[in-house]
N, C-alpha and C positions, 0 to 999 in steps of 0.2 A: 588424618591419614596422608602419608606421602605417596603420591602416585608415581609410577615408573616414568622415567624420563622419556621424551618423545624420541622415536627411532631416528637414526641418522638420516639426513636428507629431509627435505620439505615435502609437504603433501603434494605440491605441484610437480615433484620429481617422479611421482608414481606413474606407472605405465597406464593405468586405467582404474575403473571403479573396483574391480576385483582385488587389485593390488592394495588399494587404500583400505578395503574392507579387511584384508588379511593383516595389515599393520594394526588396525583397530583391535582385532582379535588377539594379536600378540601382546599389546598393552594390557588388555583385559586379563589374559591368562597369567601374565606376570604379577598383576596386582592381587588376584584372587587365589592362585595356586598355593601360596604359603599357608593360607588359613583354611584349606580344604582337606577333609578327611577322605581321601580317595586312594585307591591302589594304582591309578593311572600315573604314567610319567607326565612331565609337564608338556611334552610334545603331543602326547595322546590327549591330554586335557585341552590343549589349544585346538586340536582338531574337533574335539567334542563341542567347543564353544562356537565354531564357525556357523552352524545352522541357526542358533539363537541370534547371533550377531546379524546374519542376513535378514532375519525376521524384523529386527529393530530397524535396519537400514531401509527395508521396503516400507515399513509402517511410517517412517519419517516423511516419506514422499507420497503416501497413498492418498488417493482422492476417490471417495470421501475419506477423511482422516478417521482412523479407528485405533483405539489403544488396546484392543483385545490381544494382538500378537505380543505386546510388551507384558501383558498379564501372564501369557503362556511362558515367556522367557523367565519371569520370576519363579514360576512353578518348576521350570526345567533346572534352575539352580539348586533347588532343594532335592530334586531327583538325582542330581549329580553329587549329592552329599556335601554341598556347599551350605551347610546349616549353621556354621559359626556366625554370630551376629555381625562380625567384622566383614564377612563375605558380602553381605548385602550393602553395607556402607561403602566398601571399596568398589563394588560393581556400580552403584549409583554415582560415585565420584568419577569413574571412568566414562560412563555414559554422558554425564554432564559436561565433562571437559573435552571429550574427543569425538562423540557421535556426529555432531554437526560439522566438526573440522574435517573428518575423514569421509563422511557419507553425505554431506550437505552441499555439494558443489553443483547442484542442479540449477538451471536457469529459470525454471517456471515457478519458483517459490522464493520470496524475499527472506533475508536473514532473520528479520524480527519474527516472522511466522515460524521459521525453523526452530528458533530458540523456544518459542512458546510450545511447539509440538514436542520438543525434547523434554521439557519440564513435565508435560502430561504423560509422556511415555515412562519417565522415572516414577511418577506417581502410580501408574498401572503396574509397573514392574515390582515396586515395593508391595503393592497390594497382592499380587500373585504370589510373591515370595512368602508373605505373611500367611496367606490362606493355606498354601501347601504345607508350610511348617506347622501351622496350627492343626491342620487335619492329621498330619503325621504324628504330632505330639499327642493329640487327643486320642487317636487310635491306640497308640502305645500305652498311654496312661489309663485309658478306660479298660483296656485289656488287663493291665496290671491290677487295676482296682477291682474289676470283677473277679479276677483270679484270687485276689487277696480276700475279698469278702466270702467267696466260695470256700476258700481255705479256712477262713475264720469259722464259718458254720460247721465245716467238717471237723475243725479243731475242737469246737465246743462239744459236738457230738462225741468226739474221741477224747474227751477230758482236756480240751484246749492244748492238744499236742503241738500245734503249729502257731501258737499265739505270738511268739517272738518274730516269726517270719512276717506275719501280717502287719505287726506293729512297725517293723522296719520299712516295709513298702508304704504303709499309710503315712508314717511320719516323714519319710525321706522323699516323697513325691515332689516333683518340681512344679506341680500345679496344685491349686487349692482343692481339697476334697472335704466334703461335708455329708453327714448322714442325718436324715430327719425322718420322723414318723409321718404317717399319712395325714395327721392333723396339722402338719407344718412346723412342729416343735423341733428345733435343732438339737440333736442328741450328741453329736461329736464332730469336731473339725480338726484338721491337721494344722501343723505349725505354719505351713505356707499360706493357707487361707486366713489364719489369724493375722499374719503380717500384712496381708493384702488389705485387711480392714482396720489396721492401725496398731496391732500388736497386743491387744488385751482380749484374751479368750472369752472372758465373761460377757463382753459386749456383743459377742457373736452368739454364744450358746444360750444367752438369755432372750434371744429374739425368736419370734415366729416368722416363718418365711413370708407371710402376708404383710409383715411390718416393713418389708424391703421394697415396697412399691415405689416407683420413681415416675415423675411427671412425663418423662420421655418414653415410658413403656408403651409399646403398641398394644392394641386390644387383643392381638393374637397371643401375646405372651401368657396372659393369665387364662386364656381359653385352653391353651395347650397344657398348662399346669393342672387345670381342673380335669381334663381328660385323662391325664396320667394318674392322678391319685384315685380316680374312679376305676382304674384298671383298663381303660379303653385304648391306651397306647403304651408301648414299652419304653419310649424315650422321645426326647425332643431336644433341639439345639437352637439357641437364639443368641443374639447380641443384646446384652442387658447392662444398664448402668445401675450403680448403687451409690447411696450416700454413705461416706465414712463418718466416724464419730466427730471429726473436726469440720464437717460440712463440705469437704472436697468430694469430687465425684470419681468413683472407680468404675472404669469400663471393662467388661469381661465378655469373653465368649463362654457361654454357659451351656453345659450339656447335663441334662437331668435324666436318669434312668430309673425304672421301677424294679425293685427287688422283691421277689415273691418267696414265700415259705416253701417247705417241702411238698405241700399239697397244692401249690400253684396259686395261692391267694396272695394279693398285694400285702406287703409287710412294711417295707421301708422305701424311701427315695434317696438315691445317691446323686449328689451334685458334684460335677467337675468344673472348676472355674480357672480360666486362663486370663491373666491380667493383660489387657490390650491397651491400657491407657496411653503408654508411650508411643505405641505403634499408631494409635488413633491421632495423637498429636503430630506425629511425623506425616501422616496422610493429610491432615489439615494444613500443615505447613507447605507441603508440596502442592496441594490444591491452591493455597493462597499465592504461592510464587507463580503458578501457572496462569492465574487469573488476575494478577495485580501488577501494575507497573513498578519496576524495581527502583526507579529514580524518585517518583512522587508518592508512591503508595496508593494511588488512585486505581480503581478498576481499569483493566486494560481492554484492548479490542476484543479479546476472546470472551471475557465476562460480559462486556457491554452487548455483544452480538447475542449472547444467550438470553439476556434480559429483553433486548429489543425483539427477538424472534418470539419469545413468550408473549410479549405485549401485543404483537401483531397477529397472534393466532385468532381465527374466527371464534367468536363467542367469548373472547377475553375482555380486556378493558374496552369501553365503548369508543374512546378517542385517545389520541396520543399527540404529544408535541415534542419536537426534537430541535435543539439549537446546536449547530456545528460551528465552532470557533477556531479561527486560525490567527495567530499573532501577526501583526503588520510590522515588517522590518526586523524580524528576529534574526534573519540571516546576517544582517549588518552587525548586530551585536555579537553574534557568534564569531564572525570573521575578524572583527576588530579587537574584541576583548578576550577571545578564546572560549573554548568549549566549556571550561570549568565555570566561568562566569555565566555562560549560557545555561548550564545545568542548574546553577543556583537560582537563576532567574525563573526557570521553569518550575522549580520547587515552590517558590513564592507565589507564582501565578496559580499553581495547583491548589495551594492553601486558600487563596482568595476565592477561587472558583468553587471550592468545596464549601466555603462559608455561604455561597449563594444558594445552595441546596437546602431549603428550609422545610419542605414538606416531606412526609413519609414516602409519597409516591414519586419522588424526584431522585435522580442520581446524576453524577458527573463522572466522566472517565477520560483517560488520555489515550488517544488512538495511536500516537507516535509523533516524534518530532515536536513541533509546536502546535499540534492539532488536538483540541479538546472537544468533547461533546456532552451535552446535558439532555436528559430525558425526563418528561413529566407525563402523567397519565390521568385520565378521569374525564368526566363530562365537561369540565371547564377548561380543557387544555388549551383552547385558542387564546383565552385571556392569560392563562398561567404561563404559557411558553413565551409570550411577548414580555410579560413581567420578568421572567427568568432571564431572557436575553438582555433586557435593560439592566438587571442586577449584575450580570456578567461584565458588561461594558463599563458599568459604574465602578466595579471592583478594580478594574485596570486603570482607572483615572488617576489614582494617587501614585506618584513616582515610587519606584522600588530602590532602596538603598543597598548597594553591594560594594564593599571595600571603599566606602567614602564617595562612591559615585551615585548620583541620582539618575536612575534609568527610567524613562517613560516608555511604556509599551501600550499599544492599542490593539484592537482586535476587529476582525470582520466576521460577521455571524450570518450563517444561512439557516433559516427557520423553515421547518416542514411540519405541518399540522394536518390532521385528518382522522377519519374513522379507521379503526383497526380492521384487519381482515381483507383489505383491498390490495395491498402491496407487500412485497417481501422486504426483509431487512436490508438486503443489498440495494434494492431499488430506492428505498427511503434514504439511505445514507448517500447514494449517488446523487439524488436530487438535492440533498442538503449541501453536498460538496460543491455542486454546480452553482447553487444559490450563494454560497459563501464567496466564491470567486466573483460573482456578479456584484456583491457588496464591496469586495476589495477593489474592483474596477471603478466603482462609483466613488472612490476616495477613502474607503475604510472607516473604521471607528463607527460602524453602524450595522444594523441588521436588515436583511431583506427577506421577504416571504417567497417561498418557492412558487414558480409559475410553470405550468406544463408546457406552454409554447416556448419559453426560454430554455427549459430543460431539453426539449426536442431539438432546438437550434444548437445547443451546446453538444448534444450527443451526435448530431450530424457533423458538426465541426470536428469532433474527435474522430468520427469514422473517416472523414476525409483526410485528416492528418495521418492516421495509421495506414490509409490506403495509398498515400502519395508515393512512397518508395517503389511499391510493386507496380503502380500505374506507369511510372517512368520506365521501368524494365519492360512492361508489356506494350509500350508504345501507344498509350492512350492519349497522349498530348499531340496536338497539331497546331499549326500556325495559320492565322489569317492575316492578310495584308491590307492596309488602308493607304491609298495614294496620297502623296504630298504634291501639291499642285502649285506651279508658278502663278502668282496673282497677275503678273503682267500679261501673259499670253494664254493662260489656261492649260499649258502643257504639263504633263506628268513629270515631276522632278525626281521622284523616288517613292518609297513606301516605308511605312512603319510596321514592324513585325509584332503581332499581338498574339500571345499564346492562349490556347483554349484547351480544356480538358473534356474529353468525351467519356464521361463517367458511365459505367454499366447500369447503374440504377437511377442516377439523377440527371442523365442526359448531358448536354453540352453546358459546361460551366465557364463563366468569364473569369478573368484573372483576379477580380475583386473577391471571389469566393475561395481561392486557394493560394494566391501569392503570399498573403500575410501568414498563412499556416506554414508555407514553405520557408518563410523568413524565420519563424520561431523555431523550426526544427533543424535549420541548417541545410535542408534539401534545396534551397534556392540556388546554391552554388552549382551542383550538377545539373539542375534544371536550367539555370541560366546559360551554362556551357552548351547544353543541347540546343537551346533556342538560338544562340549565337552561331553554332555550326550549321543549323538548318537554314537560318536566314542568309548567311553568307553564301552557302551553297546555292540557294535560290537566286541570289543576286548575280552570282557567276553564271548561272544557267540563262538568266535574262540577257546577259552580255553576249554569251555564246550564240544565243538565238538570233541576235541582231548585232553583229560586230560593228563597233563604232558608235552604237547607241543611237538614240533619237537625234535627228539633226539639230533640234533646238536645245536639247538639254544635255547631250552627252550621255555617258553611261548612267544607268539607273543607280541611285544611291539607296542603301538600306539602313534604316534606323532601328536600333535594338536598345531596349531599356536595360539599365543596370540598377540593381537594388543596393541599398546601403550595405548589406552584408557582403555582396560581391566586391564593393569598393574596398573593404577591409581584407579581402582574401589575398594572400601573398602571391598567388599564382596568376593574378588577373592579366598582367602584361604578357607574361610568357604564353599563357593559353590563347590570348587574342592573336599574338603574332603567329602561333602555331596554326590556328584556324585559317588565318589569311594566307599563309604560305601553302597550306595543303590545298586550299581552294583555288589559289592563283588570283584572288581578288586584290585589286590595288587598295592600299589603306585609305585613299581619298574617297573611295566608294562606300565607306562605312562610317556611320555616325552613331555614337553611343550616347544615349539620353540618361542624364542623372537629375533626380529631382532637386529642386532648390533647397528643400528642408534637409536633405542628406548632406549638403555642403555648408550649412550655417555653422559658423565657428570652426570650420575645418582647419586643421593645422597642416604644416608642410608635409608631414609624413603621409597624410591622407591624400593630399593633392599630388604627391610625387608620381604615382602610377598614371594619373590622368595627364600630367605634363609629359611623361614619357610617350604615351600614346599620341598626344597632340603633336609632339615633335616628329613622330613617324608619319604624320599626315592624316591620322584618324581625327574626324571632327568630333567635338564634344558639345552636346546641346544641354542647356540648362532648362530642364522640363518644369512645367507648372510654375513658371516665373510669376512672382507677385503674390504667392500664397504663403511664403516662408518668412515674410517680414525681415528679410535680410537687409543689411546696409548696402545701398547701391554702390558705395565706394568699393565694396568687396569684388565687384565685377572686374576690376582692373587686375586683381591678383589670381582670378580663376582662369584656368586654361581652357576657356570655352570659346566657341566660334559661332554658336547659334543660341538665340533666346527663343524658347517656346512659350508664348504668352498664354496664361491660363484662360480657359473659356469664360470665367467669371467676369473678365474685363470687357468681353465683347457680346455677352448675351443681350445687353440693352440695345445693341444695334440691330436686333431682329425686329424691333418695333419702330413705328414711325409716328411722330418725329423722333429722331435719335437724341438722347440726352446729351447736351453739349459738354457736360462734365466728363462723361465716358469718352467722348472724342478727344478732349484735352489730355486725359490720362494716357490713352493709347498713343496719341501723337507724341507726348513727352517721352514715353518709353521707347518708341521707335527712333526718335531723334537721338536719345542717349545711346541706344544700341549701335546705331550707324556711326555715331561719333567715336565709338570704341571698335569700329570695324567688325561689328557682329551682325549677322543676318537675323531676321525676325520671322518666326513661324507662328501662326495662329491656329489654335485648336477649336473645334466645335463650331465650324462655319456651317450654317444650316439653311441660309436663304441667299438669293442673288443680291438683294439690297445690302445685306451684311458683307458679302464678298466685295461689292463695288465700293462700299465705304472703306474697307480695309485696304483696298488697292489704292484709293485716293490718299490714305494716310501714309502710304509708303511701305507697308508690310511686304515681305518678300515671298513667302510661301504660306500655304494654308492647307488644312485637312478638315474633313467633316462630312456629314451626311449629304450636304448639298452636292458634293462631288461624287462620293461613293461610300457605302458602308464597308466595313472590313469584310474581305472575302477571299476566295481561293486565289492562288498566284496567277492563274490564267487570266483573271479579270484585269490584273494590273497590265499585262501585256497588251490586251485589247484597248485599254485606255491610252497607252503610249501611242498607239497608231491612230488616235482620233483626238479631237478636242474634248478634254475632260468635261467641259460644261455641256 
């Protein structure tokens, strides 16, 4: 069927949801109106379709999801005289092609789930259409049949005056009609029923109704039949399969009515049969498409969740095991060789994983992308799921050949195993997902078992990640300052700004809890900008409070950390200049700390903004020096003026006697730094003996708990006015 072309303009051009809905209705009416037997004009018909279309749109986004509205829409089509078979086909085509396009632009549901919902709505719509059409047809045909048989009896009593009229109705009916006696012997059938059973009348009339039992008959079918032939009920309606002569199955909607004689005694039974085989196949196809992945043919997320929820019901299977697999490095293949190659790779992976499912209680499904999941149930699930995970990883060990290329893929698997009835399907899958990423972080090509504590930590990390943007807007971050002390005279030289998060539930969090999360989400850029603004503002306040600064040190300097992501941000230099100019702080009073690992192998493009800041007078400190294993010769090309020696080099100096090797290492670094005209700052100074040793080795400044812990800005000012020691 050729659908109407899309209206001029794109969906994005629509003024709002109502306009997009009306465009959808216009497409629907243009497709269906030509095959509709109605007295309405096309414009009236379009207005008639607006309420059903709105029901479909609402059902697409309903929570919880329910297909009942789509069932009603299918019935409404029949009520609007859209009974031509092509009307259903065209309506399903329009819903499939345009419902998500015009009604699916909500942000709370992903595209894959919307498509799955759309398929299920089509299924329900077809079922509603079929039910309404069947009821309408059966009502008409049953009325005709009863009238015909009544006319036949009257005709026999009146010397068969109306035999020709009965015969025309009986033989020309669009559904199968059969008459049998109360013993079940078939007396007469019309041509339609004969064709339904293969075309040979004698194969039907030679049968007894009891010979047509089928293995899928429910017990109620023959109970209703017995009640009818005993005269205890007037009719019944069931869905019943039959075997044809060639062994194929005929599915019917069967209506059986009891015919009584003039005295009211049961005499015959009248059967009306509607062939629903093709409709049933259509329903099965729609159901399959809604519950199976279109690319691989595996069960999809919808079907897997149905199976998992059933498995986890209390009183169901005693235990379950779930293996959640994600391919390692699949994105690289997709990006380098194209999505077509990636899709073919996924098909091959799906086939291999399907071969791993060897037991009746096991299944494998594709959740989306390169994520697959396998399920096993039964008392031995703990052993079975481990074996299943091993088979899945082993299945990926052999390279996959695509277009002459040998592609090797590996997988990371998260395994969850336990008793049924304790967790929901969503909780189990979340735990498996978290565990899978733990396996991936451990190097991949392995499986890990779920751990409640690890899950809790991951959930907490996720909660912190999602709370970060709002926390910055609500002002939940604050800065503590740790003094930088001259080793020569113990005076306060400046302070390092250290950001903290006052979380409503978790209390005060250190940077190690949230800075990596901010790095991963990109929020580190606005957070870093805020820290720089606050720290520079505080440094300017210190200067204004004591113009000219401390006699021994000059104006207090402020040290602010820069993350690797900030280094790559194109606005770093401009934002830093803007902050300094707005505050009035001199560039020489600001020192930006960059970790050594962030500058390992740095090219000129990365170093360019740091050089520009250094040329302006901003000091650049190389933080955590000695942990990045960088080439010492690189120091000559880095625009740094300060080396911050990592605490790992000086921890040994807290003990007595001091290891001479530690002294030699620190002494060598200090001499190298001074020869390059670099100042040396030492972190983690905790004892007086350690400070004295570092002073003797020539270190310039130090910070640590020996002098002061990070604290409020007022503490720094009080230390400036006294000996820090």
